[in-house]
C-alpha positions in Angstrom: 120.1 125.7 31.9 122.2 122.6 31.5 123.5 120.9 34.7 126.9 119.1 35.5 127.6 116.3 33.0 128.0 112.7 34.7 129.7 110.1 32.6 127.8 106.8 32.4 130.5 104.7 31.3 134.2 104.5 32.4 136.0 101.8 30.0 139.2 103.0 28.1 137.4 101.3 24.9 135.3 102.7 22.1 131.4 103.1 23.0 129.4 104.4 20.3 125.9 105.0 18.5 123.6 105.3 21.5 119.9 104.7 21.1 117.3 105.7 23.9 114.9 103.2 24.8 111.0 104.5 24.3 110.7 105.5 27.8 114.0 107.2 28.0 115.2 105.0 30.8 117.9 103.0 29.4 120.7 103.8 26.8 121.8 100.8 24.4 125.0 101.3 22.6 128.1 99.2 21.2 131.1 98.9 23.4 134.1 97.0 22.5 135.1 96.2 26.2 135.0 92.7 25.8 136.1 91.2 22.2 134.4 92.5 19.2 132.2 95.9 19.3 128.6 94.3 20.8 125.6 95.5 22.3 125.0 96.5 25.7 122.2 98.5 27.8 122.4 100.9 31.0 119.9 102.9 32.9 120.1 106.2 32.0 120.6 107.7 35.4 123.0 105.0 36.4 121.2 103.2 38.9 121.5 100.0 37.5 124.5 97.7 36.4 125.3 97.6 33.1 124.2 94.8 30.9 125.6 92.7 27.7 122.8 92.0 25.1 124.5 90.2 22.7 127.7 88.1 22.5 129.0 87.7 18.7 132.4 87.6 17.1 130.9 90.2 14.7 130.9 94.0 15.1 127.2 95.3 15.9 125.9 98.9 16.1 122.5 99.5 17.4 120.1 101.8 15.4 116.4 101.6 16.4 114.2 100.4 19.3 110.1 100.1 18.2 108.0 102.4 19.7 106.4 100.0 22.3 110.3 99.0 23.3 110.2 95.3 22.7 112.5 95.0 19.7 115.8 96.5 18.4 117.0 97.1 15.2 120.8 96.9 14.7 123.4 96.4 12.1 125.8 93.5 12.2 129.0 93.1 10.1 129.4 89.8 8.9 132.6 88.0 6.9 130.6 86.7 4.0 127.7 89.2 3.4 129.1 92.7 4.8 126.5 94.5 6.8 123.3 93.4 7.4 120.2 94.5 9.4 119.4 92.3 12.2 116.2 92.4 14.7 116.6 91.3 18.3 113.8 91.1 21.1 114.8 93.3 24.4 113.0 90.6 26.7 113.1 86.8 26.9 115.8 85.1 24.9 116.9 88.2 23.0 117.7 85.8 20.4 118.5 88.1 17.2 117.6 87.0 13.9 118.1 88.5 10.1 115.7 91.6 9.5 117.5 92.6 6.0 120.7 90.5 4.8 121.7 90.5 1.5 124.9 90.5 -0.5 124.5 94.2 -0.5 125.7 96.6 2.3 122.5 98.0 4.6 123.1 100.4 7.1 121.7 103.3 9.0 118.2 101.8 9.6 115.6 104.0 10.9 111.9 103.3 12.3 109.0 105.7 11.6 107.4 107.1 14.8 104.3 104.9 14.1 106.4 102.0 13.3 104.8 101.4 10.0 108.0 102.0 7.8 111.5 100.9 8.0 114.1 103.4 6.2 117.3 102.3 5.6 120.5 103.0 3.3 121.6 100.5 0.8 124.0 100.2 -2.0 122.0 97.5 -4.0 121.2 100.0 -7.0 125.0 100.5 -7.2 125.4 103.5 -4.9 124.2 104.1 -1.5 120.6 105.1 -1.8 117.6 105.6 0.7 114.8 102.7 0.9 111.8 102.3 2.8 109.9 99.0 3.3 106.8 98.3 5.3 107.7 97.2 9.1 107.5 94.2 10.3 109.7 93.5 7.3 108.0 90.4 5.3 108.3 88.6 2.0 105.8 90.7 -0.6 106.0 93.6 1.4 106.6 96.7 -1.0 109.6 98.9 -1.1 110.5 102.4 -2.6 113.7 103.9 -3.3 113.2 107.4 -2.0 116.4 109.6 -3.1 117.3 109.6 -6.4 120.9 111.3 -6.4 122.5 109.1 -3.9 121.5 109.0 0.0 122.9 108.1 3.1 121.6 108.5 7.3 117.9 108.6 7.1 116.1 110.3 9.7 112.3 110.3 10.2 111.0 113.9 11.2 107.3 112.9 11.5 105.4 109.6 10.0 105.2 111.8 7.0 108.8 113.3 6.2 111.9 111.7 5.9 115.0 113.5 5.8 118.7 112.3 4.5 122.2 113.2 3.3 122.7 113.6 -0.2 126.3 113.8 -1.6 127.3 116.5 -3.7 130.5 118.0 -5.2 130.8 120.1 -1.9 130.4 117.4 0.4 126.5 117.0 1.2 123.2 118.4 1.8 120.1 117.7 3.9 117.4 116.5 2.0 113.7 116.1 2.9 110.7 113.9 1.4 107.0 114.2 2.3 105.4 110.6 2.3 102.0 109.5 2.4 100.0 106.3 2.5 97.4 105.1 -0.1 96.1 101.5 0.1 98.8 100.2 2.2 101.2 101.7 0.0 103.9 104.1 0.7 103.6 107.3 -2.0 106.7 109.6 -1.7 107.0 113.0 -3.2 110.3 114.6 -4.8 112.9 115.4 -2.4 113.9 118.9 -1.7 117.1 120.7 -0.3 116.6 121.6 3.6 120.5 122.7 4.2 122.7 123.0 1.0 126.2 122.6 2.8 126.4 120.1 5.4 129.4 120.4 7.8 132.9 118.3 7.2 132.4 116.5 10.3 128.7 115.3 9.7 129.8 114.3 6.2 133.3 112.5 7.7 130.6 110.5 10.4 129.6 107.0 8.9 126.3 107.3 11.1 124.2 110.3 11.7 125.7 113.3 13.3 122.5 115.0 13.1 119.2 114.8 14.8 115.5 116.1 14.6 113.6 117.2 17.5 110.6 115.2 18.6 108.0 118.0 17.4 109.7 117.5 13.8 110.5 121.3 13.5 113.8 121.7 14.4 117.4 120.4 13.1 120.5 119.9 15.4 123.6 119.7 13.7 127.0 121.0 14.1 129.5 123.3 12.3 133.1 123.1 12.4 135.1 126.6 12.7 139.0 127.1 11.9 141.0 126.8 15.1 142.9 130.1 14.2 140.0 132.3 13.7 139.4 135.5 15.9 136.4 136.8 14.4 133.1 136.4 16.4 131.9 134.1 13.7 134.7 131.7 15.3 132.5 131.3 18.6 131.4 127.7 18.7 127.7 127.7 18.1 124.4 125.4 17.5 122.8 125.6 14.0 118.8 125.1 14.2 116.6 125.1 11.4 113.4 126.0 12.0 110.0 125.4 10.4 111.5 123.8 7.3 108.1 122.0 6.8 106.5 125.2 5.4 109.3 125.6 2.9 108.6 122.1 1.9 104.9 123.1 1.2 105.9 126.1 -0.6 108.1 124.0 -2.9 105.8 121.3 -3.4 102.3 122.5 -3.3 99.6 119.8 -2.1 97.7 118.4 -4.9 
């Protein structure tokens, strides 16, 4: 049972893209309370003062913290290159530096639980697709495209499974890709569908409006119902998908 809800921020400005630190003791988020949306953090129990992490004229959105809590991956919107992926230490001088910065649009980066792989969304192949590269990112490291019909908003269910959204005529569906590692290279299998029709709210969000439980067995998403409906189905519900990995193994047998 949930207790009462307590707000952590009180400014009348847009605050979004919340990232938990690994120990769940802090929340990192983007806020436009002073100029362009920049990065701030706050203790999760509200016991400390909010602190500004960056000071830039460019909009910034936090995406993922490393498992040891030492670094943050975030997106920065620049005037000349579009959306770039940046990385910043969360201690010391906290000086950001480019992680993946090209003339293309890089968004929605996610680190695998073991920090071995960085998944992100890029339009460098003329449409948004899901790419994975070794982490830390360095010249000469391999890169693999995991989606084959468009892809956005990746999230790791485990070190061996990645989920993402594939656009369809009806909006979009949730896809799963099983991956393994051989001689330092990523070995992805063919994507399979997990949910055939995602809610319009999920598809309209620029970021990821769904999540995966820590054990990788459940997906939490939303379902929008007609406001005028009086049927039992109109009662708001949480949709949970369980044991999709067993379905994945049935569709893609191990070799």
